[in-house]
BAVEXSE-780105 format. One record per residue (C-alpha): x, y, z; residue in three letters. Coordinates in steps of 0.5 Angstrom, whole numbers, plus 500, padded with zeros to 3 digits. Example, Ala and Ser with C-alpha at 12.3 -4.5 7.8 and 13.67 -1.06 7.14 Angstrom:
// residues 2
525491516ALA
527498514SER
This chain:
// residues 312
500500500MET
506505502ALA
509503495ARG
503505491SER
502511495ARG
510513493ARG
509511486SER
503515485ARG
507521488SER
512520483ARG
507520478ARG
504526480SER
511530481ARG
513528474MET
506531471ARG
508537475HIS
515537471LEU
513535464THR
507541463VAL
512546464PRO
518543460LEU
513542454VAL
511549455MET
518551455LEU
519547449LEU
513550445VAL
516557447LEU
523556444VAL
520553438PHE
515559437VAL
521564438VAL
525560434ALA
520560428GLY
519568429THR
526569429PHE
527565422PHE
521568419ALA
523575421LEU
530574419THR
527571412ARG
523577411PHE
528582413ALA
533579408SER
527579402VAL
526586404GLN
533588403ARG
534584397SER
527587394GLY
522583390GLN
520583382CYS
514581379THR
511579372ALA
504578370ALA
501573365GLY
497567364LEU
492569369GLY
497570375THR
503573377THR
510571380HIS
515573384GLU
523573384TYR
528576388THR
532581385THR
538577384GLU
534571381ARG
530576376THR
537579374ALA
539572372ASN
533571369ALA
534577365ALA
541575363LEU
538568360ILE
533572357SER
537577354ALA
542572351VAL
536568347ALA
534575345VAL
541576342ASP
541570339ARG
534571335GLY
531565339LEU
524565340PRO
521566347PRO
520559348ARG
527558348ALA
528563354ALA
522559358SER
525552357ILE
532556360ALA
529559366LEU
525553368ALA
531549367THR
535554371ALA
530555377TYR
530547378GLN
538547378GLU
540553382SER
534557384LYS
537562379LEU
543563382GLN
550562380ASN
552557385ILE
559554386GLU
557548388HIS
552542387GLY
552535385ASP
559532384ARG
562537379ASP
556541378SER
556549378GLN
553555376GLY
546557373LEU
545550370PHE
549546374GLN
553544368GLN
559539369ARG
566540367PRO
567533366SER
561532362GLN
564537356GLY
560544358TRP
566548359GLY
572549364THR
570551371GLN
571558370ALA
567558363GLN
561555367ILE
561560372MET
561565367ASP
553566366PRO
553568359VAL
558562357HIS
553558361ALA
547560358THR
550560351ASN
552553352ALA
545551354PHE
542554348TYR
547551344ASP
545544346SER
537546346LEU
537549339VAL
539542336LYS
533539338LEU
526540335ASP
524544342TYR
518547339ALA
514541339SER
516538345MET
514540352SER
518545357VAL
520539361ASN
522534356ASP
526539352ALA
530541359ALA
531534360GLN
533532353LYS
539537355VAL
540536362GLN
539529363ARG
537530370SER
536524375GLY
529528376TYR
526528369PRO
520530371GLU
522536375ALA
523542370TYR
515542369GLY
514544376ASP
517551374HIS
514552367GLU
509557369THR
514562372GLU
519561366GLY
513563361ARG
511569365ILE
518572366PHE
520570359ALA
515573356SER
516580360ALA
524579359LEU
524578351THR
519584350GLY
513580348GLN
508583354SER
510590354GLY
511594360ALA
510588365ASN
516587370LEU
516591376VAL
521591382CYS
519593389ASP
526596392ILE
529601396ALA
532607394ALA
539606392PRO
545606397ASP
550610393SER
550613386ALA
552608381ALA
555610374SER
551609367PRO
557605365GLN
555599368SER
548599365VAL
552600358GLN
557594360ASP
552589361ALA
548591355LEU
554590351LYS
556583355ASP
549580354GLN
546583348PHE
553582344PRO
550581337ARG
545586337ARG
550592340THR
555589335LYS
551589329ALA
548596331GLY
541594332THR
542597339VAL
546603340SER
546607346SER
549614348SER
550618355LEU
546624356ALA
544629362SER
537627364ALA
535634362SER
536633355SER
531627355VAL
526631359ALA
526626364THR
528627372SER
527623378ARG
521624382PRO
525627388ASP
529632384GLY
535629386SER
541629380SER
541623375ALA
544621369THR
540618363ALA
542612359LEU
539613352VAL
538606348ILE
535606341ASP
533600339THR
531603332HIS
524601331GLY
524594334ASP
518594339THR
519587342ALA
527589343LEU
525596346GLY
521592351TRP
526587352ALA
531592354VAL
526596358ALA
524590363ASN
532588363TRP
534595365SER
528594371VAL
531587373ALA
538590374ARG
536596377ALA
538593384ALA
545592382ASP
546598377ASP
542604381GLY
537605376VAL
531609379VAL
527610373GLN
526606366VAL
521609361SER
519607354TYR
513609349GLN
510613354GLY
510609360ARG
515609366ALA
517604372TRP
519608378GLN
524605383ARG
521608389GLU
514607387SER
511601392HIS
504601389ASP
506599382GLN
503592380GLU
506588374ALA
503590367GLY
501597370THR
507602368TRP
503609369PRO
504614363SER
509619363ILE
509626360ASP
515628356GLY
519622355ASP
523620349ASP
518615347ALA
521612341ASP
528610345ARG
529606352VAL
531611357VAL
534608363VAL
535613369LEU
541612374VAL
542615381ALA
548620381GLY
550626376GLY
């Protein structure tokens, strides 16, 4: 009888100890989860978000991923490939690297497309060059009748992945961003990013333009010149100093919108504060714009893409 009372007493003490311990563990998980969520939110806020619309929906990428998506799409435009090629490439790169130029992967896989030097994709340095890696992907893609293939099957034919059905998971966002970044859907891309930390040079935009549209710029299809903001009747909303890069696409409207959306995609890296084309404009610090809704603007150079960069 005494043993039974002692046993009940021990169980009672255990219950009294268990309840506070469970509550403490729950509190720890809640605090940890909140910290993780806030950290992730802060990270997104710092990097910014870009949105493109199409197919009855919208999709968002961080500015890093959007800049890489813009590069992949620019190479397709520069090579004269149809938007479908860019859609396949974007779905592939998202599945392989989340559209990040990473230095690691399965075995010796690296870069945007997780290509392997041992499989003939190029040297390590070449694969880590996004323009080279993207051209290498398209070099393989154009050997296929990809127009008659699904996005997933075309991507798998090039990549030969151990997960052959995974590329189709990213078809919708690939098509949406490819449409915007190849200029098929007009004033589509919107990036919600903070004011630039410091003044940048329009030269960085020019250099990237020549790097990612080399055939177009070399052939004279795209020409650019530097001018003061006042010479193109465009100014920053807050009246601060800026410099404009004026890009003439010689009447090629699709190319014009491709370059305009490409410039927005690079805004976080290049200090771009405004992009205007054909009477429409994206403003960097306007947080209420929606994808596909660049507002009208007066006094811009409607026939040329004007990229306004912070600083004089």
